[in-house]
Biopython code that builds the backbone (N, CA, C, O; Angstrom):
import numpy as np
from Bio.PDB.StructureBuilder import StructureBuilder

atoms = [
    (1, "UNK", "N", (-28.127, 3.834, -52.527)),
    (1, "UNK", "CA", (-29.143, 2.924, -52.025)),
    (1, "UNK", "C", (-29.099, 2.937, -50.503)),
    (1, "UNK", "O", (-28.030, 2.700, -49.940)),
    (2, "UNK", "N", (-30.208, 3.203, -49.805)),
    (2, "UNK", "CA", (-30.193, 3.260, -48.349)),
    (2, "UNK", "C", (-29.988, 1.881, -47.738)),
    (2, "UNK", "O", (-30.426, 0.871, -48.289)),
    (3, "UNK", "N", (-29.324, 1.856, -46.604)),
    (3, "UNK", "CA", (-29.112, 0.595, -45.896)),
    (3, "UNK", "C", (-29.982, 0.599, -44.650)),
    (3, "UNK", "O", (-30.371, 1.655, -44.152)),
    (4, "UNK", "N", (-30.278, -0.586, -44.157)),
    (4, "UNK", "CA", (-31.098, -0.705, -42.956)),
    (4, "UNK", "C", (-30.332, -0.149, -41.762)),
    (4, "UNK", "O", (-29.151, -0.441, -41.576)),
    (5, "UNK", "N", (-31.006, 0.641, -40.973)),
    (5, "UNK", "CA", (-30.383, 1.236, -39.809)),
    (5, "UNK", "C", (-30.452, 0.252, -38.639)),
    (5, "UNK", "O", (-31.495, -0.354, -38.394)),
    (6, "UNK", "N", (-29.348, 0.098, -37.924)),
    (6, "UNK", "CA", (-29.321, -0.778, -36.762)),
    (6, "UNK", "C", (-30.174, -0.184, -35.654)),
    (6, "UNK", "O", (-30.185, 1.031, -35.454)),
    (7, "UNK", "N", (-30.895, -1.046, -34.929)),
    (7, "UNK", "CA", (-31.659, -0.524, -33.801)),
    (7, "UNK", "C", (-30.721, -0.044, -32.704)),
    (7, "UNK", "O", (-29.630, -0.586, -32.529)),
    (8, "UNK", "N", (-31.146, 0.965, -31.974)),
    (8, "UNK", "CA", (-30.375, 1.412, -30.817)),
    (8, "UNK", "C", (-30.883, 0.640, -29.623)),
    (8, "UNK", "O", (-32.085, 0.595, -29.365)),
    (9, "UNK", "N", (-29.964, 0.032, -28.896)),
    (9, "UNK", "CA", (-30.360, -0.797, -27.770)),
    (9, "UNK", "C", (-29.673, -0.348, -26.501)),
    (9, "UNK", "O", (-28.490, -0.009, -26.501)),
    (10, "UNK", "N", (-30.424, -0.350, -25.431)),
    (10, "UNK", "CA", (-29.870, -0.147, -24.102)),
    (10, "UNK", "C", (-29.753, -1.536, -23.488)),
    (10, "UNK", "O", (-30.775, -2.171, -23.228)),
    (11, "UNK", "N", (-28.532, -2.032, -23.248)),
    (11, "UNK", "CA", (-28.384, -3.402, -22.754)),
    (11, "UNK", "C", (-29.096, -3.640, -21.422)),
    (11, "UNK", "O", (-29.466, -4.773, -21.115)),
    (12, "UNK", "N", (-29.291, -2.586, -20.631)),
    (12, "UNK", "CA", (-29.976, -2.751, -19.351)),
    (12, "UNK", "C", (-31.470, -3.016, -19.520)),
    (12, "UNK", "O", (-32.129, -3.455, -18.578)),
    (13, "UNK", "N", (-32.008, -2.754, -20.708)),
    (13, "UNK", "CA", (-33.444, -2.936, -20.953)),
    (13, "UNK", "C", (-33.739, -4.117, -21.880)),
    (13, "UNK", "O", (-34.845, -4.224, -22.411)),
    (14, "UNK", "N", (-32.774, -4.990, -22.073)),
    (14, "UNK", "CA", (-32.961, -6.118, -22.983)),
    (14, "UNK", "C", (-33.790, -7.255, -22.389)),
    (14, "UNK", "O", (-34.428, -8.002, -23.131)),
    (15, "UNK", "N", (-33.791, -7.398, -21.066)),
    (15, "UNK", "CA", (-34.467, -8.521, -20.436)),
    (15, "UNK", "C", (-35.930, -8.568, -20.863)),
    (15, "UNK", "O", (-36.648, -7.573, -20.771)),
    (16, "UNK", "N", (-36.359, -9.730, -21.328)),
    (16, "UNK", "CA", (-37.720, -10.015, -21.798)),
    (16, "UNK", "C", (-38.080, -9.309, -23.107)),
    (16, "UNK", "O", (-39.248, -9.292, -23.495)),
    (17, "UNK", "N", (-37.083, -8.722, -23.796)),
    (17, "UNK", "CA", (-37.373, -8.125, -25.103)),
    (17, "UNK", "C", (-37.586, -9.247, -26.125)),
    (17, "UNK", "O", (-37.061, -10.352, -25.984)),
    (18, "UNK", "N", (-38.372, -8.926, -27.155)),
    (18, "UNK", "CA", (-38.773, -9.916, -28.160)),
    (18, "UNK", "C", (-38.023, -9.669, -29.463)),
    (18, "UNK", "O", (-37.784, -8.526, -29.854)),
    (19, "UNK", "N", (-37.652, -10.778, -30.137)),
    (19, "UNK", "CA", (-36.870, -10.709, -31.364)),
    (19, "UNK", "C", (-37.378, -11.735, -32.361)),
    (19, "UNK", "O", (-37.883, -12.793, -31.985)),
    (20, "UNK", "N", (-37.235, -11.402, -33.643)),
    (20, "UNK", "CA", (-37.607, -12.305, -34.729)),
    (20, "UNK", "C", (-36.373, -12.608, -35.559)),
    (20, "UNK", "O", (-35.641, -11.709, -35.971)),
    (21, "UNK", "N", (-36.159, -13.900, -35.796)),
    (21, "UNK", "CA", (-35.053, -14.310, -36.662)),
    (21, "UNK", "C", (-35.437, -14.021, -38.107)),
    (21, "UNK", "O", (-36.530, -14.385, -38.541)),
    (22, "UNK", "N", (-34.554, -13.373, -38.855)),
    (22, "UNK", "CA", (-34.806, -13.064, -40.259)),
    (22, "UNK", "C", (-34.876, -14.359, -41.073)),
    (22, "UNK", "O", (-35.705, -14.484, -41.974)),
    (23, "UNK", "N", (-34.012, -15.314, -40.756)),
    (23, "UNK", "CA", (-33.989, -16.611, -41.430)),
    (23, "UNK", "C", (-34.207, -17.701, -40.386)),
    (23, "UNK", "O", (-33.241, -18.244, -39.850)),
    (24, "UNK", "N", (-35.462, -18.026, -40.092)),
    (24, "UNK", "CA", (-35.736, -19.031, -39.051)),
    (24, "UNK", "C", (-35.155, -20.394, -39.409)),
    (24, "UNK", "O", (-35.099, -20.782, -40.576)),
    (25, "UNK", "N", (-34.727, -21.104, -38.374)),
    (25, "UNK", "CA", (-34.228, -22.469, -38.537)),
    (25, "UNK", "C", (-34.952, -23.354, -37.533)),
    (25, "UNK", "O", (-35.190, -22.935, -36.400)),
    (26, "UNK", "N", (-35.302, -24.557, -37.926)),
    (26, "UNK", "CA", (-35.988, -25.522, -37.066)),
    (26, "UNK", "C", (-37.276, -24.952, -36.468)),
    (26, "UNK", "O", (-37.589, -25.207, -35.305)),
    (27, "UNK", "N", (-38.015, -24.189, -37.256)),
    (27, "UNK", "CA", (-39.275, -23.562, -36.844)),
    (27, "UNK", "C", (-39.092, -22.547, -35.720)),
    (27, "UNK", "O", (-40.070, -22.122, -35.106)),
    (28, "UNK", "N", (-37.842, -22.153, -35.443)),
    (28, "UNK", "CA", (-37.556, -21.176, -34.397)),
    (28, "UNK", "C", (-37.481, -19.787, -35.033)),
    (28, "UNK", "O", (-36.465, -19.408, -35.616)),
    (29, "UNK", "N", (-38.562, -19.051, -34.909)),
    (29, "UNK", "CA", (-38.649, -17.728, -35.508)),
    (29, "UNK", "C", (-38.669, -16.631, -34.449)),
    (29, "UNK", "O", (-38.006, -15.604, -34.595)),
    (30, "UNK", "N", (-39.433, -16.856, -33.386)),
    (30, "UNK", "CA", (-39.587, -15.844, -32.334)),
    (30, "UNK", "C", (-38.750, -16.210, -31.109)),
    (30, "UNK", "O", (-38.693, -17.362, -30.682)),
    (31, "UNK", "N", (-38.104, -15.175, -30.565)),
    (31, "UNK", "CA", (-37.198, -15.361, -29.434)),
    (31, "UNK", "C", (-37.463, -14.299, -28.384)),
    (31, "UNK", "O", (-38.020, -13.240, -28.672)),
    (32, "UNK", "N", (-37.050, -14.606, -27.157)),
    (32, "UNK", "CA", (-37.147, -13.652, -26.057)),
    (32, "UNK", "C", (-35.833, -13.695, -25.269)),
    (32, "UNK", "O", (-35.253, -14.761, -25.062)),
    (33, "UNK", "N", (-35.381, -12.530, -24.842)),
    (33, "UNK", "CA", (-34.174, -12.474, -24.008)),
    (33, "UNK", "C", (-34.589, -12.924, -22.613)),
    (33, "UNK", "O", (-35.307, -12.211, -21.913)),
    (34, "UNK", "N", (-34.134, -14.110, -22.213)),
    (34, "UNK", "CA", (-34.568, -14.705, -20.949)),
    (34, "UNK", "C", (-33.648, -14.374, -19.779)),
    (34, "UNK", "O", (-34.071, -14.432, -18.624)),
    (35, "UNK", "N", (-32.393, -14.027, -20.067)),
    (35, "UNK", "CA", (-31.447, -13.691, -18.991)),
    (35, "UNK", "C", (-30.413, -12.697, -19.495)),
    (35, "UNK", "O", (-30.019, -12.715, -20.661)),
    (36, "UNK", "N", (-29.983, -11.827, -18.583)),
    (36, "UNK", "CA", (-28.820, -10.981, -18.817)),
    (36, "UNK", "C", (-27.689, -11.612, -18.008)),
    (36, "UNK", "O", (-27.821, -11.789, -16.797)),
    (37, "UNK", "N", (-26.603, -11.946, -18.649)),
    (37, "UNK", "CA", (-25.497, -12.645, -17.989)),
    (37, "UNK", "C", (-24.428, -11.630, -17.596)),
    (37, "UNK", "O", (-23.461, -11.398, -18.322)),
    (38, "UNK", "N", (-24.634, -11.038, -16.427)),
    (38, "UNK", "CA", (-23.733, -9.992, -15.937)),
    (38, "UNK", "C", (-22.402, -10.579, -15.511)),
    (38, "UNK", "O", (-22.376, -11.648, -14.901)),
    (39, "UNK", "N", (-21.290, -9.914, -15.813)),
    (39, "UNK", "CA", (-19.973, -10.371, -15.346)),
    (39, "UNK", "C", (-19.879, -10.224, -13.823)),
    (39, "UNK", "O", (-20.641, -9.479, -13.207)),
    (40, "UNK", "N", (-18.938, -10.945, -13.240)),
    (40, "UNK", "CA", (-18.747, -10.877, -11.783)),
    (40, "UNK", "C", (-18.253, -9.509, -11.336)),
    (40, "UNK", "O", (-18.548, -9.069, -10.225)),
    (41, "UNK", "N", (-17.516, -8.849, -12.187)),
    (41, "UNK", "CA", (-16.982, -7.522, -11.868)),
    (41, "UNK", "C", (-18.027, -6.465, -12.226)),
    (41, "UNK", "O", (-18.379, -6.327, -13.397)),
    (42, "UNK", "N", (-18.530, -5.716, -11.238)),
    (42, "UNK", "CA", (-19.576, -4.730, -11.522)),
    (42, "UNK", "C", (-19.116, -3.577, -12.417)),
    (42, "UNK", "O", (-19.951, -2.841, -12.944)),
    (43, "UNK", "N", (-17.805, -3.410, -12.598)),
    (43, "UNK", "CA", (-17.284, -2.346, -13.452)),
    (43, "UNK", "C", (-17.209, -2.755, -14.923)),
    (43, "UNK", "O", (-16.938, -1.924, -15.790)),
    (44, "UNK", "N", (-17.448, -4.035, -15.198)),
    (44, "UNK", "CA", (-17.395, -4.542, -16.573)),
    (44, "UNK", "C", (-18.810, -4.506, -17.146)),
    (44, "UNK", "O", (-19.744, -4.977, -16.497)),
    (45, "UNK", "N", (-18.985, -3.956, -18.351)),
    (45, "UNK", "CA", (-20.340, -3.862, -18.924)),
    (45, "UNK", "C", (-20.894, -5.222, -19.347)),
    (45, "UNK", "O", (-20.154, -6.187, -19.533)),
    (46, "UNK", "N", (-22.189, -5.265, -19.488)),
    (46, "UNK", "CA", (-22.881, -6.465, -19.958)),
    (46, "UNK", "C", (-22.407, -6.811, -21.366)),
    (46, "UNK", "O", (-22.335, -5.940, -22.233)),
    (47, "UNK", "N", (-22.092, -8.062, -21.590)),
    (47, "UNK", "CA", (-21.687, -8.526, -22.917)),
    (47, "UNK", "C", (-22.587, -9.651, -23.429)),
    (47, "UNK", "O", (-22.890, -9.708, -24.621)),
    (48, "UNK", "N", (-23.015, -10.544, -22.533)),
    (48, "UNK", "CA", (-23.695, -11.762, -22.968)),
    (48, "UNK", "C", (-25.141, -11.814, -22.459)),
    (48, "UNK", "O", (-25.466, -11.312, -21.383)),
    (49, "UNK", "N", (-25.988, -12.438, -23.274)),
    (49, "UNK", "CA", (-27.377, -12.660, -22.916)),
    (49, "UNK", "C", (-27.739, -14.111, -23.197)),
    (49, "UNK", "O", (-27.016, -14.820, -23.896)),
    (50, "UNK", "N", (-28.868, -14.543, -22.644)),
    (50, "UNK", "CA", (-29.438, -15.830, -23.007)),
    (50, "UNK", "C", (-30.702, -15.546, -23.803)),
    (50, "UNK", "O", (-31.597, -14.842, -23.336)),
    (51, "UNK", "N", (-30.766, -16.094, -24.995)),
    (51, "UNK", "CA", (-31.885, -15.895, -25.907)),
    (51, "UNK", "C", (-32.619, -17.216, -26.025)),
    (51, "UNK", "O", (-32.013, -18.239, -26.347)),
    (52, "UNK", "N", (-33.937, -17.204, -25.765)),
    (52, "UNK", "CA", (-34.723, -18.437, -25.762)),
    (52, "UNK", "C", (-35.725, -18.448, -26.917)),
    (52, "UNK", "O", (-36.448, -17.476, -27.136)),
    (53, "UNK", "N", (-35.755, -19.551, -27.644)),
    (53, "UNK", "CA", (-36.724, -19.725, -28.719)),
    (53, "UNK", "C", (-38.089, -20.016, -28.110)),
    (53, "UNK", "O", (-38.218, -20.892, -27.255)),
    (54, "UNK", "N", (-39.106, -19.283, -28.548)),
    (54, "UNK", "CA", (-40.451, -19.463, -28.002)),
    (54, "UNK", "C", (-41.001, -20.834, -28.380)),
    (54, "UNK", "O", (-41.630, -21.493, -27.551)),
    (55, "UNK", "N", (-40.777, -21.268, -29.600)),
    (55, "UNK", "CA", (-41.334, -22.528, -30.100)),
    (55, "UNK", "C", (-40.765, -23.750, -29.377)),
    (55, "UNK", "O", (-41.518, -24.616, -28.931)),
    (56, "UNK", "N", (-39.448, -23.819, -29.263)),
    (56, "UNK", "CA", (-38.792, -25.024, -28.741)),
    (56, "UNK", "C", (-38.275, -24.885, -27.319)),
    (56, "UNK", "O", (-37.914, -25.881, -26.693)),
    (57, "UNK", "N", (-38.235, -23.666, -26.800)),
    (57, "UNK", "CA", (-37.658, -23.366, -25.476)),
    (57, "UNK", "C", (-36.148, -23.571, -25.432)),
    (57, "UNK", "O", (-35.548, -23.552, -24.357)),
    (58, "UNK", "N", (-35.524, -23.769, -26.609)),
    (58, "UNK", "CA", (-34.073, -23.913, -26.671)),
    (58, "UNK", "C", (-33.436, -22.560, -26.360)),
    (58, "UNK", "O", (-33.854, -21.528, -26.886)),
    (59, "UNK", "N", (-32.427, -22.580, -25.506)),
    (59, "UNK", "CA", (-31.741, -21.342, -25.130)),
    (59, "UNK", "C", (-30.338, -21.337, -25.704)),
    (59, "UNK", "O", (-29.680, -22.373, -25.806)),
    (60, "UNK", "N", (-29.897, -20.142, -26.075)),
    (60, "UNK", "CA", (-28.527, -19.981, -26.559)),
    (60, "UNK", "C", (-27.928, -18.745, -25.900)),
    (60, "UNK", "O", (-28.614, -17.745, -25.685)),
    (61, "UNK", "N", (-26.653, -18.828, -25.587)),
    (61, "UNK", "CA", (-25.926, -17.700, -25.024)),
    (61, "UNK", "C", (-25.199, -17.013, -26.165)),
    (61, "UNK", "O", (-24.553, -17.660, -26.989)),
    (62, "UNK", "N", (-25.315, -15.684, -26.200)),
    (62, "UNK", "CA", (-24.702, -14.936, -27.290)),
    (62, "UNK", "C", (-24.399, -13.514, -26.843)),
    (62, "UNK", "O", (-24.992, -13.035, -25.876)),
    (63, "UNK", "N", (-23.487, -12.830, -27.529)),
    (63, "UNK", "CA", (-23.255, -11.413, -27.230)),
    (63, "UNK", "C", (-24.506, -10.609, -27.589)),
    (63, "UNK", "O", (-25.086, -10.815, -28.656)),
    (64, "UNK", "N", (-24.922, -9.705, -26.721)),
    (64, "UNK", "CA", (-26.141, -8.936, -26.988)),
    (64, "UNK", "C", (-26.003, -8.073, -28.232)),
    (64, "UNK", "O", (-27.004, -7.769, -28.881)),
    (65, "UNK", "N", (-24.797, -7.677, -28.574)),
    (65, "UNK", "CA", (-24.600, -6.836, -29.757)),
    (65, "UNK", "C", (-24.915, -7.559, -31.064)),
    (65, "UNK", "O", (-25.112, -6.915, -32.094)),
    (66, "UNK", "N", (-24.966, -8.901, -31.033)),
    (66, "UNK", "CA", (-25.353, -9.650, -32.229)),
    (66, "UNK", "C", (-26.781, -9.294, -32.656)),
    (66, "UNK", "O", (-27.123, -9.412, -33.833)),
    (67, "UNK", "N", (-27.611, -8.861, -31.708)),
    (67, "UNK", "CA", (-28.983, -8.480, -32.039)),
    (67, "UNK", "C", (-29.043, -7.222, -32.907)),
    (67, "UNK", "O", (-30.074, -6.944, -33.521)),
    (68, "UNK", "N", (-27.958, -6.467, -32.963)),
    (68, "UNK", "CA", (-27.903, -5.266, -33.786)),
    (68, "UNK", "C", (-27.776, -5.585, -35.273)),
    (68, "UNK", "O", (-27.984, -4.708, -36.111)),
    (69, "UNK", "N", (-27.440, -6.814, -35.606)),
    (69, "UNK", "CA", (-27.265, -7.221, -37.002)),
    (69, "UNK", "C", (-28.642, -7.432, -37.636)),
    (69, "UNK", "O", (-29.281, -8.462, -37.423)),
    (70, "UNK", "N", (-29.087, -6.450, -38.412)),
    (70, "UNK", "CA", (-30.418, -6.515, -39.020)),
    (70, "UNK", "C", (-30.509, -7.543, -40.147)),
    (70, "UNK", "O", (-31.600, -7.804, -40.653)),
    (71, "UNK", "N", (-29.386, -8.127, -40.543)),
    (71, "UNK", "CA", (-29.436, -9.230, -41.507)),
    (71, "UNK", "C", (-29.946, -10.504, -40.834)),
    (71, "UNK", "O", (-30.449, -11.407, -41.503)),
    (72, "UNK", "N", (-29.814, -10.572, -39.498)),
    (72, "UNK", "CA", (-30.202, -11.771, -38.755)),
    (72, "UNK", "C", (-31.393, -11.574, -37.820)),
    (72, "UNK", "O", (-32.156, -12.510, -37.582)),
    (73, "UNK", "N", (-31.555, -10.361, -37.292)),
    (73, "UNK", "CA", (-32.559, -10.127, -36.246)),
    (73, "UNK", "C", (-33.396, -8.887, -36.510)),
    (73, "UNK", "O", (-32.911, -7.895, -37.054)),
    (74, "UNK", "N", (-34.675, -8.961, -36.112)),
    (74, "UNK", "CA", (-35.578, -7.812, -36.115)),
    (74, "UNK", "C", (-36.156, -7.690, -34.700)),
    (74, "UNK", "O", (-36.549, -8.685, -34.091)),
    (75, "UNK", "N", (-36.198, -6.476, -34.200)),
    (75, "UNK", "CA", (-36.745, -6.271, -32.868)),
    (75, "UNK", "C", (-38.260, -6.421, -32.919)),
    (75, "UNK", "O", (-38.908, -5.921, -33.838)),
    (76, "UNK", "N", (-38.820, -7.108, -31.934)),
    (76, "UNK", "CA", (-40.258, -7.387, -31.885)),
    (76, "UNK", "C", (-40.563, -8.704, -32.585)),
    (76, "UNK", "O", (-39.679, -9.348, -33.151)),
    (77, "UNK", "N", (-41.837, -9.089, -32.532)),
    (77, "UNK", "CA", (-42.264, -10.313, -33.215)),
    (77, "UNK", "C", (-43.006, -9.934, -34.475)),
    (77, "UNK", "O", (-44.000, -9.209, -34.436)),
    (78, "UNK", "N", (-42.510, -10.434, -35.595)),
    (78, "UNK", "CA", (-43.093, -10.110, -36.905)),
    (78, "UNK", "C", (-43.665, -11.357, -37.533)),
    (78, "UNK", "O", (-44.202, -11.301, -38.639)),
]
sb = StructureBuilder()
sb.init_structure("model")
sb.init_model(0)
sb.init_chain("A")
sb.init_seg("    ")
for serial, (resi, resn, name, xyz) in enumerate(atoms, 1):
    if name == "N":
        sb.init_residue(resn, " ", resi, " ")
    sb.init_atom(name, np.array(xyz, "f"), 0.0, 1.0, " ", f" {name:<3s}", serial, name[0])
structure = sb.get_structure()
């Protein structure tokens, strides 16, 4: 049985990308990456982003790699 393939993401191009929650909560279905939270050390890669719900404007900080989990997220607005 085939499994869903994870999207390939370039963390440098995540800013303003659009995402859909597979299981919306509190009417929050569509999200946008509002900030890239770069570490103070320029040699350390990006780990964290700020994801904002379009409906409520609620923001959450999370590891950008969590967006690769196709059980929770779909790239684009569906």
